[in-house]
One Martini backbone bead per residue (centre of mass of N, CA, C, O) as a GRO file, in nm:
protein
   75
    1MET     BB    1   1.616  -0.155  -0.700
    2GLU     BB    2   1.569  -0.453  -0.618
    3GLY     BB    3   1.309  -0.664  -0.620
    4ARG     BB    4   1.317  -0.766  -0.323
    5ASP     BB    5   1.362  -0.487  -0.196
    6ARG     BB    6   1.115  -0.348  -0.314
    7TYR     BB    7   0.899  -0.526  -0.191
    8THR     BB    8   0.979  -0.477   0.103
    9TYR     BB    9   0.939  -0.176   0.101
   10VAL     BB   10   0.637  -0.182   0.027
   11ALA     BB   11   0.544  -0.359   0.263
   12GLY     BB   12   0.619  -0.148   0.475
   13ILE     BB   13   0.416   0.060   0.385
   14VAL     BB   14   0.167  -0.117   0.421
   15GLU     BB   15   0.200  -0.162   0.725
   16GLY     BB   16   0.175   0.135   0.801
   17LEU     BB   17  -0.104   0.184   0.681
   18ALA     BB   18  -0.255  -0.032   0.837
   19HIS     BB   19  -0.194   0.077   1.119
   20ALA     BB   20  -0.306   0.361   1.079
   21ARG     BB   21  -0.593   0.262   1.021
   22PHE     BB   22  -0.641   0.116   1.290
   23VAL     BB   23  -0.615   0.371   1.463
   24LYS     BB   24  -0.820   0.555   1.316
   25ASP     BB   25  -1.049   0.310   1.369
   26ALA     BB   26  -1.037   0.226   1.669
   27LYS     BB   27  -0.956  -0.092   1.624
   28ASP     BB   28  -1.071  -0.151   1.358
   29THR     BB   29  -1.009  -0.412   1.110
   30GLN     BB   30  -1.129  -0.359   0.825
   31GLY     BB   31  -0.925  -0.162   0.688
   32ARG     BB   32  -0.675  -0.335   0.731
   33ALA     BB   33  -0.780  -0.586   0.577
   34CYS     BB   34  -0.807  -0.448   0.305
   35ILE     BB   35  -0.510  -0.379   0.263
   36TYR     BB   36  -0.401  -0.666   0.282
   37THR     BB   37  -0.567  -0.787   0.056
   38TRP     BB   38  -0.483  -0.600  -0.171
   39PHE     BB   39  -0.176  -0.674  -0.151
   40TYR     BB   40  -0.148  -1.000  -0.087
   41ASN     BB   41  -0.394  -1.122  -0.283
   42ASP     BB   42  -0.341  -0.920  -0.519
   43LYS     BB   43  -0.122  -0.980  -0.777
   44ALA     BB   44  -0.157  -0.690  -0.929
   45THR     BB   45  -0.067  -0.466  -0.731
   46ILE     BB   46   0.246  -0.447  -0.755
   47GLN     BB   47   0.246  -0.355  -1.051
   48LYS     BB   48   0.082  -0.097  -1.011
   49ILE     BB   49   0.289   0.032  -0.824
   50TYR     BB   50   0.529   0.036  -1.014
   51GLU     BB   51   0.389   0.202  -1.236
   52ALA     BB   52   0.344   0.453  -1.054
   53PHE     BB   53   0.639   0.514  -1.002
   54GLU     BB   54   0.702   0.575  -1.306
   55ARG     BB   55   0.471   0.796  -1.348
   56TYR     BB   56   0.568   0.929  -1.041
   57PRO     BB   57   0.884   1.017  -0.962
   58GLY     BB   58   0.820   1.283  -0.761
   59THR     BB   59   0.679   1.084  -0.570
   60LEU     BB   60   0.619   0.946  -0.294
   61PRO     BB   61   0.573   0.620  -0.219
   62GLY     BB   62   0.360   0.651   0.012
   63ALA     BB   63   0.162   0.818  -0.153
   64ILE     BB   64   0.105   0.612  -0.371
   65VAL     BB   65   0.009   0.376  -0.199
   66GLY     BB   66  -0.207   0.532  -0.049
   67ALA     BB   67  -0.379   0.606  -0.296
   68LEU     BB   68  -0.431   0.315  -0.390
   69ALA     BB   69  -0.561   0.213  -0.131
   70ALA     BB   70  -0.794   0.424  -0.121
   71THR     BB   71  -0.938   0.323  -0.385
   72LYS     BB   72  -1.011   0.041  -0.234
   73CYS     BB   73  -1.043   0.138   0.109
   74GLY     BB   74  -1.021   0.411   0.156
   75VAL     BB   75  -0.958   0.648   0.437
   0.00000   0.00000   0.00000
């Protein structure tokens, strides 16, 4: 996947995770905000995600991004 397409794909996963967290947290925005901050504001995050994709090629991308987000923002 090309760089721009890959970033957009990962951003879509992040959007899904953030929304799921919002629903899980009964519309409390704190968890969702943490996920957004982790992904969009920390410029090192995307590279860490790409490295994890390479390290775990047999794991679904959503599972990888979800696990990394959970380490920063909890479950």
